[in-house]
Structures are given as C-alpha cells and as structure tokens.
C-alpha positions as CSV (number, residue, x, y, z in Angstrom):
1,M,-34.9,13.1,-7.1
2,N,-34.5,9.5,-6.5
3,E,-32.7,8.3,-3.3
4,I,-29.2,6.1,-3.6
5,S,-29.8,2.8,-2.7
6,I,-27.6,2.7,0.2
7,V,-27.9,-0.9,1.2
8,P,-27.7,-3.3,-1.7
9,D,-30.3,-6.4,-2.2
10,E,-29.1,-8.1,-5.3
11,P,-30.1,-11.6,-4.1
12,L,-27.4,-14.8,-4.3
13,D,-27.7,-17.2,-6.5
14,E,-28.0,-21.4,-6.2
15,T,-24.4,-21.9,-7.0
16,E,-23.3,-19.1,-4.8
17,Q,-25.1,-20.1,-1.9
18,H,-23.2,-23.6,-2.5
19,L,-20.0,-22.0,-2.0
20,I,-21.0,-19.9,0.7
21,S,-22.0,-22.9,2.3
22,L,-18.5,-25.0,1.5
23,V,-16.7,-21.7,3.0
24,E,-19.0,-22.2,6.6
25,E,-18.2,-25.9,6.6
26,H,-14.2,-25.0,6.4
27,R,-14.0,-22.5,8.8
28,Q,-12.3,-23.9,11.3
29,E,-9.5,-24.9,8.8
30,L,-9.1,-21.8,7.3
31,I,-8.3,-20.2,10.9
32,T,-6.0,-23.0,11.6
33,L,-4.5,-22.7,8.0
34,L,-4.1,-19.0,9.3
35,K,-2.6,-19.4,12.5
36,D,-0.1,-22.2,10.8
37,L,0.9,-19.4,8.3
38,I,1.7,-17.1,10.9
39,K,3.7,-19.4,13.2
40,F,6.6,-19.1,10.5
41,D,8.8,-16.7,10.9
42,S,9.3,-15.2,7.5
43,R,10.5,-11.8,8.4
44,T,12.5,-9.8,5.8
45,Y,14.6,-6.9,6.7
46,E,16.1,-5.0,3.0
47,S,16.8,-6.4,-0.1
48,S,20.0,-6.5,0.5
49,H,19.9,-8.8,3.5
50,Y,18.9,-12.5,2.6
51,S,15.6,-14.3,4.3
52,D,15.1,-17.7,4.0
53,L,11.6,-18.1,3.1
54,H,11.8,-21.4,1.7
55,P,10.1,-22.8,5.4
56,I,7.1,-21.2,4.5
57,A,6.3,-21.7,1.1
58,N,7.2,-25.5,1.6
59,F,5.1,-25.3,3.4
60,C,2.4,-23.8,1.7
61,V,3.0,-26.3,-1.5
62,K,2.9,-29.0,0.6
63,K,-0.7,-28.3,1.7
64,L,-1.8,-27.3,-2.0
65,N,-0.8,-30.4,-3.2
66,E,-2.5,-32.0,-0.6
67,W,-5.4,-30.8,-1.6
68,G,-4.7,-31.4,-5.7
69,I,-3.6,-28.7,-6.2
70,N,-0.4,-28.1,-9.0
71,T,2.2,-26.2,-7.8
72,Q,5.7,-25.2,-9.2
73,V,8.1,-22.8,-7.5
74,I,10.5,-20.8,-9.4
75,E,13.7,-19.7,-7.6
76,C,15.5,-16.1,-7.9
77,P,18.8,-15.7,-6.9
78,H,19.7,-13.4,-4.1
79,K,22.0,-10.4,-5.1
80,G,24.4,-11.3,-2.9
81,Q,27.9,-13.7,-2.5
82,L,26.8,-16.8,-1.8
83,L,25.5,-18.7,-4.8
84,N,23.1,-21.1,-2.8
85,Q,20.8,-18.4,-1.5
86,T,17.5,-18.1,-3.5
87,W,14.3,-16.9,-2.8
88,P,11.1,-18.9,-4.2
89,N,8.2,-17.8,-6.1
90,L,5.3,-20.0,-5.5
91,I,3.0,-20.2,-8.4
92,A,-0.4,-22.4,-8.0
93,S,-2.5,-23.4,-10.7
94,L,-6.4,-25.0,-11.0
95,K,-7.3,-25.1,-14.5
96,G,-10.6,-25.8,-16.5
97,K,-11.6,-26.0,-20.3
98,N,-9.9,-23.3,-22.3
99,W,-7.6,-22.9,-19.5
100,K,-5.3,-20.6,-21.9
101,D,-8.1,-17.9,-23.3
102,R,-9.1,-16.6,-19.5
103,R,-7.0,-16.6,-16.5
104,L,-7.9,-15.1,-12.9
105,G,-5.0,-14.2,-10.7
106,F,-4.7,-14.3,-7.1
107,M,-1.5,-12.9,-5.3
108,G,-0.1,-12.8,-1.8
109,H,3.5,-12.4,0.0
110,L,5.0,-14.3,2.6
111,D,7.0,-12.1,3.9
112,I,6.3,-9.8,7.0
113,V,7.9,-6.9,8.8
114,P,10.4,-7.1,11.6
115,F,9.0,-6.8,15.3
116,N,9.5,-6.4,18.7
117,P,7.9,-8.9,21.0
118,D,8.1,-6.4,24.4
119,T,5.8,-4.2,22.5
120,W,3.2,-6.3,22.5
121,T,0.7,-6.2,25.1
122,S,-2.3,-8.4,23.5
123,I,-0.2,-11.7,23.0
124,S,3.5,-12.2,24.4
125,D,5.0,-14.1,21.0
126,P,4.0,-12.3,17.7
127,L,4.7,-15.8,16.1
128,Q,2.1,-18.1,18.3
129,P,-1.1,-16.9,17.3
130,E,-4.4,-16.1,19.7
131,I,-7.7,-15.3,19.6
132,K,-9.6,-13.2,21.4
133,E,-12.7,-11.3,21.3
134,G,-13.2,-12.6,17.8
135,K,-9.5,-11.6,16.6
136,L,-6.8,-13.3,15.9
137,Y,-3.6,-11.5,16.7
138,G,-0.6,-12.2,15.9
139,R,2.4,-10.8,13.2
140,G,1.1,-11.0,9.9
141,A,-2.3,-11.6,10.6
142,I,-3.7,-8.4,8.8
143,D,-0.3,-8.3,6.5
144,M,-0.7,-10.2,4.7
145,K,-1.3,-14.2,5.7
146,S,-4.9,-13.7,6.4
147,G,-5.2,-12.9,2.7
148,V,-2.9,-15.5,1.8
149,A,-4.9,-18.0,3.7
150,A,-8.2,-16.9,2.4
151,Q,-6.8,-17.0,-1.8
152,M,-5.4,-20.4,-0.6
153,M,-9.0,-22.0,0.3
154,S,-10.8,-19.9,-2.4
155,I,-8.6,-22.0,-4.7
156,Y,-9.1,-25.6,-3.2
157,L,-12.9,-24.8,-2.6
158,L,-13.8,-23.9,-6.1
159,K,-11.8,-27.2,-6.9
160,I,-14.4,-29.5,-4.8
161,S,-16.9,-27.7,-5.6
162,G,-17.7,-29.2,-8.8
163,I,-18.6,-26.5,-10.5
164,E,-16.8,-26.7,-14.3
165,I,-14.4,-23.3,-15.2
166,H,-13.6,-22.1,-18.0
167,G,-10.2,-20.7,-18.0
168,E,-7.5,-20.7,-15.4
169,L,-7.5,-20.3,-11.5
170,Q,-3.8,-19.1,-10.4
171,L,-2.1,-18.3,-7.2
172,I,1.4,-16.4,-7.1
173,L,3.1,-15.8,-4.0
174,T,5.8,-14.2,-3.6
175,P,9.0,-13.6,-0.7
176,D,9.5,-10.0,-0.8
177,E,6.7,-7.6,-0.9
178,E,7.5,-5.9,2.5
179,I,11.3,-4.9,1.4
180,S,11.5,-4.3,-2.4
181,G,9.2,-7.1,-4.9
182,K,12.7,-7.2,-6.8
183,Y,13.3,-11.0,-5.5
184,G,9.3,-11.9,-6.3
185,A,7.1,-9.1,-8.1
186,D,9.4,-7.7,-10.1
187,F,11.3,-10.5,-10.7
188,L,8.5,-12.7,-11.9
189,A,7.4,-9.6,-14.4
190,T,10.1,-9.0,-15.9
191,Q,11.6,-12.4,-16.3
192,Y,9.1,-14.4,-16.3
193,P,5.7,-12.3,-18.1
194,E,3.5,-15.2,-18.9
195,I,3.1,-16.3,-15.8
196,A,2.9,-12.6,-14.2
197,S,0.3,-11.9,-17.3
198,A,-3.7,-12.5,-16.5
199,T,-7.0,-11.9,-17.7
200,A,-7.6,-9.9,-14.0
201,R,-5.6,-10.1,-10.8
202,I,-6.4,-10.0,-6.9
203,I,-3.9,-8.9,-4.8
204,A,-5.2,-9.5,-1.4
205,E,-3.3,-6.7,0.4
206,P,-5.5,-5.8,3.7
207,T,-8.3,-2.9,2.3
208,G,-10.3,-2.6,5.7
209,Q,-8.2,-0.6,8.2
210,P,-9.3,2.2,10.5
211,P,-11.9,4.0,10.1
212,I,-12.9,1.4,7.0
213,K,-15.3,-1.1,8.6
214,S,-15.0,-3.3,6.0
215,P,-12.9,-3.7,3.0
216,A,-12.6,-0.8,0.2
217,I,-11.6,-2.0,-3.2
218,I,-8.6,-0.7,-4.3
219,I,-8.3,0.3,-8.0
220,G,-4.7,2.1,-7.8
221,E,-2.2,3.2,-5.9
222,K,0.0,6.2,-5.5
223,G,3.6,6.5,-6.6
224,A,6.3,6.2,-4.4
225,N,8.9,9.3,-4.5
226,W,11.7,9.0,-1.9
227,L,13.8,11.9,-1.9
228,R,16.8,13.4,-0.4
229,L,17.3,17.3,0.1
230,H,21.1,18.3,0.8
231,F,20.5,21.9,2.5
232,H,23.9,24.0,2.7
233,G,24.9,26.9,5.0
234,A,27.0,28.0,6.4
235,S,29.0,26.9,9.6
236,G,30.3,28.8,12.8
237,H,31.2,28.6,16.5
238,G,27.9,27.6,18.4
239,S,28.5,30.8,20.7
240,Q,27.5,32.8,17.6
241,P,24.2,31.5,16.1
242,K,23.4,31.9,13.0
243,P,19.7,31.7,12.3
244,K,19.2,32.1,8.1
245,S,22.6,30.4,7.6
246,N,22.3,27.5,10.0
247,A,21.6,24.5,8.0
248,I,19.1,22.9,10.3
249,N,17.3,25.7,10.4
250,K,17.1,25.7,6.8
251,A,15.6,22.5,7.0
252,A,13.4,23.1,9.8
253,R,11.6,26.4,8.0
254,F,11.1,23.8,4.8
255,I,9.4,21.5,7.0
256,Y,7.5,23.5,9.2
257,L,5.7,25.7,6.1
258,A,6.0,23.1,4.4
259,Q,2.1,21.9,6.0
260,N,0.2,24.8,4.7
261,H,2.1,26.3,1.5
262,L,3.7,23.6,-0.3
263,K,1.1,22.5,-2.8
264,F,1.1,19.7,-5.5
265,R,-1.0,20.5,-8.3
266,D,-2.5,17.0,-8.5
267,P,-4.5,15.1,-11.0
268,K,-8.1,14.0,-10.6
269,P,-8.6,10.9,-8.3
270,P,-9.5,7.6,-10.8
271,F,-13.1,7.2,-9.1
272,T,-16.1,9.8,-9.7
273,I,-16.9,11.8,-6.6
274,K,-20.5,10.1,-6.9
275,D,-19.2,6.7,-6.2
276,L,-16.9,7.6,-3.7
277,V,-19.2,9.6,-1.5
278,T,-22.3,7.5,-1.7
279,G,-20.1,4.3,-0.4
280,M,-18.3,6.5,2.3
281,I,-22.0,7.6,3.8
282,S,-22.7,3.8,3.7
283,R,-19.4,3.0,5.4
284,F,-19.3,6.0,7.9
285,G,-22.9,7.9,8.0
286,L,-22.9,11.4,6.4
287,K,-22.3,13.2,10.0
288,N,-19.2,12.2,10.7
289,L,-17.9,13.1,6.8
290,L,-19.0,17.0,6.7
291,G,-15.8,17.9,8.4
292,S,-13.4,16.0,6.1
293,I,-15.4,15.9,2.9
294,L,-17.2,18.8,3.0
295,K,-14.7,21.5,4.4
296,P,-10.8,19.9,3.5
297,D,-8.0,21.0,4.9
298,S,-7.1,22.6,1.4
299,E,-9.9,25.0,1.7
300,K,-9.2,26.5,5.2
301,K,-8.0,29.9,5.2
302,K,-3.8,29.4,6.0
303,P,-2.1,32.4,7.5
304,D,0.2,34.1,5.9
305,I,4.0,33.0,4.7
306,I,5.8,35.6,6.2
307,K,3.8,35.7,9.2
308,Q,4.3,32.2,9.9
309,T,7.9,32.6,9.8
310,K,8.4,35.2,12.3
311,T,6.1,32.8,14.9
312,T,6.6,30.0,15.9
313,N,3.2,29.8,18.9
314,N,0.9,27.4,18.8
315,K,-2.1,26.8,20.3
316,N,-2.3,22.8,20.1
317,S,1.4,22.7,21.3
318,N,0.5,20.7,24.5
319,Q,-2.0,18.2,22.6
320,D,-0.2,14.6,22.4
321,Y,2.0,13.3,20.4
322,N,0.7,10.1,17.6
323,E,-3.0,11.3,18.0
324,D,-3.5,12.1,14.3
325,G,-5.8,9.5,13.8
326,V,-6.6,9.0,9.9
327,N,-6.5,11.9,7.1
328,F,-8.7,11.3,4.5
329,N,-6.7,13.9,2.1
330,T,-4.0,11.4,2.2
331,F,-5.6,9.0,-0.1
332,L,-7.4,11.7,-2.4
333,H,-3.7,14.1,-2.8
334,T,-0.2,13.9,-2.7
335,S,1.1,13.9,0.6
336,I,4.1,14.3,1.6
337,S,6.2,12.6,5.2
338,F,9.3,14.1,6.7
339,N,11.2,11.2,7.8
340,Q,15.0,11.2,8.3
341,I,17.4,14.1,8.9
342,Q,21.1,14.2,9.7
343,A,23.5,16.8,10.8
344,G,26.3,18.3,13.0
345,T,29.4,17.2,13.5
346,K,29.9,18.6,17.2
347,T,27.7,20.4,19.7
348,N,28.8,23.8,19.5
349,I,29.6,23.8,15.6
350,I,26.8,25.3,13.6
351,P,26.3,22.7,10.5
352,D,26.6,23.9,7.2
353,T,25.4,21.2,5.4
354,C,21.7,19.0,6.8
355,T,20.2,15.8,5.2
356,L,16.6,15.5,4.9
357,E,15.0,12.5,3.6
358,I,11.4,12.9,2.2
359,D,8.8,10.5,1.0
360,V,6.3,11.8,-1.5
361,R,3.3,9.9,-2.5
362,A,2.0,11.3,-5.7
363,L,-1.6,10.2,-7.2
364,P,-1.8,8.3,-10.4
365,G,-0.7,10.5,-13.6
366,M,1.6,13.1,-11.5
367,T,5.0,13.1,-12.9
368,L,8.5,13.2,-11.4
369,T,9.0,16.5,-13.3
370,Q,5.8,17.8,-11.9
371,I,6.8,16.6,-8.2
372,L,10.3,18.2,-8.7
373,Q,8.8,21.7,-9.6
374,D,5.9,21.5,-6.9
375,I,9.0,21.5,-4.3
376,T,10.8,23.7,-6.0
377,T,8.5,27.0,-6.4
378,Y,8.1,26.1,-2.8
379,A,11.2,26.5,-1.8
380,N,11.9,29.5,-3.9
381,K,9.0,30.9,-1.7
382,L,11.4,30.7,1.2
383,N,14.0,32.4,-0.8
384,Y,15.6,28.8,-1.4
385,R,17.3,28.2,-4.8
386,V,17.1,24.5,-5.4
387,E,19.8,22.4,-7.9
388,L,19.2,19.0,-9.0
389,D,22.2,16.7,-8.9
390,E,24.3,16.2,-11.2
391,K,22.6,12.2,-12.6
392,L,19.4,14.3,-11.9
393,S,20.1,17.0,-13.8
394,K,20.7,15.0,-16.7
395,D,17.2,14.4,-17.5
396,Y,15.3,16.9,-15.7
397,S,14.8,20.6,-15.5
398,I,13.3,23.3,-13.2
399,K,12.4,26.6,-13.7
400,Q,13.2,29.1,-10.9
401,K,12.9,32.8,-10.5
402,Q,15.6,34.7,-11.9
403,K,16.6,36.8,-8.2
404,I,16.6,33.4,-6.9
405,L,19.2,32.2,-9.2
406,K,21.9,34.5,-8.1
407,R,22.0,32.8,-4.8
408,N,24.2,30.0,-4.2
409,P,22.4,27.0,-4.0
410,D,20.3,26.3,-0.8
411,I,18.9,22.5,-1.3
412,T,20.3,20.2,-3.7
413,V,17.7,17.4,-4.6
414,K,18.7,13.3,-5.1
415,V,15.7,11.2,-6.2
416,L,16.3,7.8,-4.1
417,V,13.4,6.1,-5.2
418,H,11.0,6.7,-7.9
419,N,7.9,5.0,-9.1
420,D,5.0,6.0,-10.7
421,G,1.1,5.5,-9.5
422,G,-0.9,3.2,-11.7
423,S,-5.0,2.3,-11.5
424,E,-7.6,0.7,-13.6
425,P,-10.8,1.9,-14.4
426,M,-14.3,1.5,-12.4
427,D,-15.8,0.3,-15.5
428,A,-13.2,-2.9,-15.9
429,E,-14.6,-6.1,-15.9
430,L,-12.8,-7.4,-12.3
431,T,-13.7,-4.3,-10.7
432,R,-17.2,-4.5,-11.4
433,L,-17.7,-7.9,-10.9
434,L,-15.9,-7.7,-7.1
435,A,-17.3,-4.7,-6.1
436,I,-20.7,-6.9,-7.0
437,Q,-19.8,-9.8,-5.5
438,F,-18.6,-7.4,-2.1
439,E,-21.9,-6.4,-1.8
440,K,-23.8,-9.6,-2.3
441,I,-21.6,-11.0,0.7
442,Y,-21.2,-7.6,3.0
443,R,-24.7,-6.2,2.1
444,T,-22.9,-2.6,2.3
445,R,-22.1,-0.2,-0.9
446,H,-18.7,-1.1,-2.1
447,L,-16.2,1.9,-2.0
448,F,-13.4,2.3,-4.7
449,F,-10.0,3.5,-2.7
450,L,-6.4,5.0,-4.1
451,S,-3.8,2.7,-1.9
452,P,-1.5,5.5,0.0
453,G,1.5,2.9,-0.1
454,M,2.9,0.7,-2.8
455,T,1.8,-2.7,-3.5
456,D,3.6,-5.7,-5.5
457,A,1.3,-4.4,-8.1
458,S,3.5,-1.8,-9.1
459,H,6.3,-4.2,-10.5
460,F,3.3,-5.5,-12.9
461,R,2.0,-2.1,-13.9
462,K,5.1,-0.7,-14.9
463,Q,6.2,-3.5,-17.2
464,G,2.5,-3.0,-19.1
465,I,0.5,-5.7,-17.1
466,K,-3.0,-4.4,-16.4
467,N,-6.5,-5.0,-14.7
468,I,-5.4,-5.3,-11.0
469,V,-7.1,-4.7,-7.9
470,V,-6.5,-5.3,-4.3
471,F,-9.0,-6.2,-2.1
472,G,-8.4,-8.1,1.6
473,P,-9.8,-8.7,4.9
474,S,-10.6,-6.5,7.8
475,G,-8.0,-5.7,11.0
476,D,-5.7,-3.4,12.6
477,N,-1.8,-2.6,13.7
478,A,-0.4,-3.8,10.3
479,H,3.3,-3.0,11.0
480,N,2.9,-2.3,14.8
481,A,2.4,-3.8,17.8
482,D,-0.6,-6.3,18.6
483,E,-1.4,-6.7,14.7
484,F,-4.6,-8.8,14.1
485,V,-7.5,-9.7,11.8
486,Y,-11.0,-9.7,12.1
487,L,-11.8,-13.9,11.8
488,E,-15.3,-12.6,10.4
489,D,-13.9,-10.8,8.3
490,L,-10.9,-13.8,7.0
491,V,-14.4,-15.3,6.8
492,Q,-16.0,-12.9,4.5
493,C,-13.4,-12.3,2.0
494,T,-12.9,-16.0,1.2
495,K,-16.3,-16.1,0.4
496,V,-15.8,-13.0,-2.0
497,Y,-12.9,-14.6,-3.3
498,L,-14.4,-17.6,-4.2
499,T,-17.4,-16.1,-5.6
500,T,-15.2,-13.8,-7.8
501,A,-13.8,-16.4,-9.1
502,Y,-16.9,-18.6,-10.1
503,K,-18.6,-15.7,-11.6
504,F,-15.0,-15.0,-13.7
505,L,-14.7,-18.4,-14.7
506,T,-17.8,-19.3,-15.6
507,K,-18.2,-16.6,-18.0
508,V,-18.2,-18.1,-21.5
509,N,-17.1,-15.3,-24.4
C-alpha cells in the first residue's frame, strides 16, 4: 500500500514566483493597509439600527482608485424612518481581455462586531491596532479586515504585475455581514444579480482558527435555524413546589438530556473521509486525532434516559466553565445550542410558561421538516407533546405517538430564522485550484471543511449563485476580546489569492 504524501511538493512556476516576490515587496504596505482599516469604527449592532459605513467604504474607494482600480458604490436604503440613511456596497473591478466571459469574484465585509475595551488585555483600544510577537491585535483583525486587506492588495498587485488576464477580477465589500446581510449580500443577490454572479467566488472570512493552524478551505456552511420553544406548565404558590409542571423545570429537563438523547438524522458531509483524514493528519498529527475522530462522542455509551432523569450527580461538576475547547463533531454533525431563556414573574410564584430560544446549525441537505421532527421525537421521549405555532403549522407537520396526543401541548415551536446550508463539490474548478495554490504556498496538505456559522455565501446560494468557497487568514478571538491575526498568515493568504487569480484568469477556454 502506497503511503499518502502529507507535504505537497509541486513547484511554483516562474510567474508565480514573480507574484510572490511582489507580495513580499509590498509586505509593509499590506500591514499598513490593515492597520488603517482597523482604525475605522465600523461596528454594526442589529439590522434595525443604522450604522454609517461610508467612512471606511470611502477610504477603500480612494485607495483602490489611487491604484488605478475602477470602483462603484451601490447604496441600499436603510429600512427606517430617515430616507437619507443608506448602506454602501463597494464594487471594484479589474478587467482583461474578453472580460465578460469569465469572472473571479473576491468578497469581504467591512463591518465589525461591538466590543468592550475593558475586557481587552493585549491593547488598550481595540481601534488602535498594535503588533506584538508577530500578531496584529485589534477589532476586526481576523474577522475580517485582514481578508479585505489581502484581497485589496491582490487585485492591485495583479494589475501592476504585467500579466495579461482573460476575464475580470471583481471585489465586493459589503456593509452588514455581522448583523444579517440584508443591506449587503442579500440586497446585491436579489436586486443586482448581474453583479453578484461570477464564474467562481472566494469570500475572505477567516478559516484558520484554533485548532487549525493554517487556513482550511470552506466548501460549504451549515444552515442556521433559530427556534423559540414555549414550554407550558402550571402555576402555583412557591411554597408548594411542582417539579413536573413547573415550566422552568420542563425546559431544564429538555436542555439537560438533549446532549445525549437528541439525535439529528444527519446527511453525509460534502467531502470524503479520506480527504478529511489526510488533511487533518497533516495539520494535527495522528495521535491528537485518535480520540476525536476514531471515537466520536456519538459512539460512546450513553446512560439510560430514565436513570439520567432521576439523578443530577456529575463527577465533573467542579470543572471550570469556559473550558470546552473545540469539538470537531460540531463541524461534522448538526449541532444545537441553548442561548436564551425567560420565565417567571415573581419569586414566590411557580411559572406556568418558559421561553427557550435555541440555535440549530444543520448540515447541508438537512431540511427544516427533519429538524422539527427530530426535536419532536426527542420531546416525545420525555413525554412532552409538541405543537407548531399557527403560522408554522400551515406549511409543516410533525408525527407524534398517539398516546402523547392525548396530552395538552407541553411545547409550542416557532421558527425565528431559517436558512438552509449549502456546499460546493470538491472537484469544482476553483475548489481544486485553490487547494493546489494553498499547498504550493503553505507547503502542507489542504483541508476541506464546513463552516459551522453562516457567511454572505448563504445569500448568494439562496438565489442560485454557485461556486463559492471561503478562505481567509489565521488568527484567534474573533468576536472576542484580544482579537488578532498572524501577520505571516496575512502575507501567505495574499499570495494564495494572487496566484489563484492569476491561474484562474489566464486560463483560456
């Protein structure tokens, strides 16, 4: 049996070497560009709250124009009371011969999530970036102004490289990916499909975060399903406890037992086991993978549901919180997270209602019908009857045991957000090309993965726009204090973007 080659050895051609030298020559300019982007306060809060992204968008327009790159800004009106409030979508374009025949699209977002500077220990002001030990700290450093800077620099370097391209290299920068994307990616996909469409597209979201030391290639993403579960119980005086009918107790029991007994019928991930294992061995080493890959949580023996209901003893109960680490199963299976709960009106009144909001991230191919049925099947095991709210019941139905239907509803389900997951085939042209260029630059095996979170790609795929992959720099603490990007990886990713664009746009069909 032939051994799998872990470290690729395909050499760079002469033109690729020239492009890499250009990146090195402009290394400091690239870092300065990222610092300048981070200094803009481009926080967004929610889709109903207007945030002015024009200062950072105007900066990008000015920089690209100085480099000789054509730009346009498409404004999306804010759905509010003030008609003069708009969200800017920046489109940049480098056109070559027969530019209408072939388009490679770059894409990023300019907004960042809010932050509390008091929680940062690396730097005092998250909008004043600093470099320490090869890391550039600041809000947006990894998510995703580093990707934006790398793609802006790539389009500029391709222009000055002297290479004659066939087709168009396009860059889209959106204003609101962190809050919904409805003023950015969704707006462009629905109102300007001729701009959103491309032969293929690379979104520069960060794809190298612990434990992945160098970026993965994200060929798809899970679907986001936010559900509100309304638990029904019976009220009473707090001096007379009702363990079974207290609505909080019902919700708590539902949460506690879900980890071991809520089973989602997952479709197969959109990549082969061989490709996944080969890449992961290259990244992490075989020894580190044996526990999580060969013995996943789903194969471990589970305690009996009735016995577990009767006891709350946990030998690990003294373990510190916030030490979960990274669970590879969340990348390979549908996951559920319990994120909001509300109940009670007064300390001495037993609550008869409890509202629980959950986040279900489903593998591509899993439908909302399957999710609702799997949750219902689990609830029935707890002897809970489930009903769908009036709006949901018009389009969906669930099956339950006949004896359960004799009960009054214990849980009413409402869907707050539903987005299907999506993925691209591993043998798609851009997917394979990006994998090759990654291996040439990083000198390690590529790794295909799914994103557990959503990106702007979901809005495009919803409109039938395909051939989208996500690839961006490595760092850590996205959406957290002390966010940073590895400077060396910022440079490496720029090399991958640039050489991929060269290869893609010099192919003449």
